[in-house]
N, C-alpha and C positions, 0 to 999 in steps of 0.2 A: 779207283780207290775213293772212299768217301772222306769227308772232312773228319769224321770221327776216327777213321782208320789212321789218318795222318797224325791226329793228336795223340792216339794211343802209341804210335811208334815213337813220337818225340818223348813221351813220358816214360815209356818202359823199354825202348829199344836199347840195344848194346852197341850198335854200329857207330861209325865215325859221324855219319850224317845226323843221327839222333843226338849225339854228344854236342856236335857243332850247333845244332838247333837250340839245345838247352843253354848253351853258352851265349848265343845271340839273344836269348829271351832273359838273360840275367838282370838287365836294368829294369825291365818290367816286373820281374819277380821281386826285386828289392823294393820297388815302389808299392807293389801289392802288400808285401810283408809289413812295410812301414805303416800303411793304412790300417791293416788288421791290428798291429801292435798298439797304434794310437787309440783305436776304438776300444780295445780291451782295457787300456789305462783309464779311459774316461768312464767305463762302466765300474771299474775297480774303485775309483775315487768318488763315484757317485754323481759325476757331472752328466752322465746319460742315465735316465731313470730306469729302474727295474721294479716291476709291479709284483706285489704278492697276491696270489690267487686265493679264492675262498676255500679251495680244497687242495690236498697235497698233489704235487706234480713230479713226475719222474720223466726225464728225457732220455731217449735212446738215440744217440748221435754218433758222429765219427769226425775224423780230421780230414778225410779225403773225399773226392768226388765219386760216389756211388761204389757198389760192388763189395760192401762189407757184410751184408746180411741184416741190415737194419729192420726190414719189414718182418721177416720170420722171427727175429729175436724180440721185437716189439710185441708181436702177436703172442709169442710165448710168455712174455712178462705179464701182458694183460691177462692171459689165462691163469697164470699163477696167482695173481692178485685176486681174481675172482674166486679161485679155489680156497683162498684164505678168508673169504667172507666179504671182501670189498666189492664195490660196484664201479668198476673201471669203465672209462670211456677213452677211445683212441682218438687222438687229435692230430690232424694232418694239415699241411699247408695247401694241398691240393695239386701239387706238381706231378702230372701224370695221372690220367684217369684210372689206371690199373691198380694203384695202391689201395684206394678205398675198397675196391671190389675184392682184392686179395684178403684185406682184414675182415670184411664181411663174410667171405667163404671160410676163413680159418676159425673165426669166433662169431657165429651168427647171432648169439645172444648179447654181444657186447657192442654198444652204440659207437658209431664213427662219426666225428665231427670234422667237417672239412672247411677251413677258413684260413686265408693268408694271415689274418690278424690272430696270432696265438693267444693273446690276452683275451680277446673277445670270444674265441673258440672255447677256451677253458671256462669262461663264464657261462657259455651256452650249455656246455656239458654239466656243469654244476646245477644249473636251473632245471635240467632234465632228470636230475636224481643221481648223477655220478657222484661217487665219494672220493675218486682219485682220477687224475688225468695222466694218460700215457702219451707223451709227445714223440711222434715218430720223425726223426731227423731234426733235432732242435738244439744241438750243442752250441751252435754259433748264434742262436736266437736268445740273446740275453735280456730282452725286454720283459721277460717273465721269470720270476724266481722259481727255482726248483728245489724240492726236498732231496733229490738224488739225481746225479748225472752219470749215466752208464755210457761209456764211450767205446765204440767198436774199432778194432784195428785188424785188417785182413792179413793173415799169413800167406794166403795165396797170391795176393798182389804186393807183398812186401818187397821193398828195396831199401837198402841202407842209405841210399843217396836221396835224402828227404828234400824235395824242392817244392815250394809253394807255387800256386798259380801265377803266371800261365806256363812256367817252365816245367812244372810237375803237377801231380793231381792233388797235392795237399792244400787244404783251405787255411790251415794254421800249422805252425811248427810243432814238433813233438813236445816242446816245453808247455804247450797249452794243456797237456794232460794233467798238469798239476791241479787244474780246476776240477777234475773229475772226482766222483765218489768211488767209482770202480771202473777198471779198464777191462774189456772183454776182448781177448784175441780169438778171432773166429777163423775157421778153416774148413774147407770143403775137400780139396785134394792135397793139400800141403802135408808133408811128413812131419814127424815128431821133431827132427833136428831143426827144420825151418821154424817151427812154432817156438822151440827153445830159443833160437836166435832172436826172434821178435821179442820174447819176454826179456832177454838180456838188454836189448836196446831200450826198451821201455823202462826198465828198472833204472837205467842210467838217467834217462830223461826226467822221470817222475818217481824217484825212489820211495816216497812216502805214500803213494797211491796203490792200493791192493789191486791184484790182477787175477783173472780166471781165464780158463781156456774153454771154448765151446766149439764143438764140431757140428756142422750142418750136414747131416747124412741123408741120403735117399731112403725113403720108406717103402713105398709101393707105387704101382701104376694105377692111375684112376682115370676113368672115362671123363673127358671134359664136359660132356652133356649129360652125365649120370654119375653122381658121386657114389652111388651104390655099387657100380660095376668096377670091380678092382681085381688086379692081378699081382702076384708076387714079382719082385725084381728078377728073380731067377728066370722068369719068362724071357727076358731080353738076352740071355747068354747065347751067343752065336747068331742072334737075329740081326737082320739088316735094318738099320734105323735111319730115318730122316729126322734130324734133330733141328727144331725151330726155336730160336731164341732171339728176344729183343731186350737183353739185360745188359748191366754194366760190365759184368765179368763172365762172358760166355765160356772162356777157356776152362774155368774150373768146372762148370756144368758138363761140358764135353768130356772132360778128363774123368768125371764121376761115371758117366755112361760107358766110356771105354773100359774103365776098371771092371765093369760088370761082365766084360767079354763080348760086348756088342760091337758090331761093324757099323760105324757111324759116318753119315754124310751130313754136313752142317749146312743150314741155310740161316744166316745171321742178319739181323737188322739192328739199327741204332737203339740205344736204351730208350724205353717208353715210346717205341714206334707205334704210330696209329696205322693199322693195316687198312689198306683200301680193299674194296670189293674185288678188284682185279687180282691183287696179291693173294687174297684168301683163295680165290678160284685157282690160281696158278700153283699154289702150294698143295692144295687138295688134289689137283690133277697129277702133279709130280709124285705124290705119296704113293700112287698105285704101284710103283716099282719097288716098294719097300714092304717089309713085314709089319713095321710099326712107324707111325709118325708121332713123335714124342716132343713135348715142350715143357716149359716151366709153368707153374701156377699163375705167375705174373702174365704170361702169354695166353694161358688157357682162358682167363676171364674175358679176354678180348676176342679170341678166336673161336672159343667154344660156341657161343650163341649164333655164330655166322657160319659154322662149319657145315658143308653139305652132307647130308645123310648118305652113307654108302648104300648102294643098290646092287645086289647080286655080287659079282666079282669085281665091280667097279668101285674105286675109292677105298679109303681106309678110315676107320674112326680115329679121332684125335685123343691122344692120351697125355696126361701130364704126370710128372713124378712128384709125389708129395715129399715133404722134408720133415725131419725131426730134429730138434735141438738136444744135443747130448753134451752135458757139462763134463769135461774130462779132467779138469784141474780146478780146484778152488770152489767146489760146490757149496761148502759151508759159507763162504763169503757171500756168494750170490743169494743164497737162501736168507742169510741174515738181513741183506738189504731189503728183500721183498717183505720179510717179517716186520721190519722197522716201518716200512711204508704204510702198512695197514694199521699201525697204532696211532693213537691221538697225537696231534701236533703240539699239544700243550706241553710247555717245558722245553721245547726244541725250537730252533730257528732254521728257516729254509736256507738252502744254498743261494747266495746272492749272485746268481748268474750261472 
């Protein structure tokens, strides 16, 4: 069992050992929460500086550690802004080499700026001609002011027992949602009742903040080495699949594949895993026992360029499943936010954090 497996069991486990572990971490949880709360107060009163950018800024963030769908939603927002006539740039801190590659694959015409200094990164984007910056994973980065804060909460990973680090996956308590412009409840495999339960909890925590629901659905199969080669999802029905994933929430991805009627064997790695040459070779060799080897786009950008070409009956090509963002509830509110972002900043004041 890896360290990541242990952490996941502590955070999401229902057993006595998981509950006892969370209880033992309670003092550290209180200390972390106190530090986060103090930091927010210092930003709120202006004792910690928050810089205004030369161009409008929208942040796509969350309250938990990974697994909410930030990257596909950020790419979708960037695409929506471009469709409205803006010239967006995606700004990343650069944690995980896969994220910039995913954005470049999803939106080839939209520049991606990678820099741990978000203030500097937005300045670079503006100097390059961008008229709006889309910050991927920046809700807690309050050193730069935003014109809109979109905060994602995953229904798939939802638990009513909200615990901040290290006892749980939450970076901030639910009350932090009061700083948001809009809360987006994301789901991949969660049912409607679970989504409604999340909305009810968020309404109690931040009653004045509007909310929408977005479902991240699978679209089609795409060859990792050839975006032109595509197959419908129906192809996977009844097929024996080797599913490879190094993402924060592999359970939802696997549930989506099984919902298609596929017979799935999983090969999982930690989030942002850097595959070694030996691992790539072993996965490719193992794939010969399956009809398909399937991964996420996040994994395809790393595995695809190194995947051995099948020869004859040996080996299998690597496929990934593309995703589409479907707004199920509150589409008007989300469209309004995007419309407002492309308008002139004159007469308005950015969100101070």
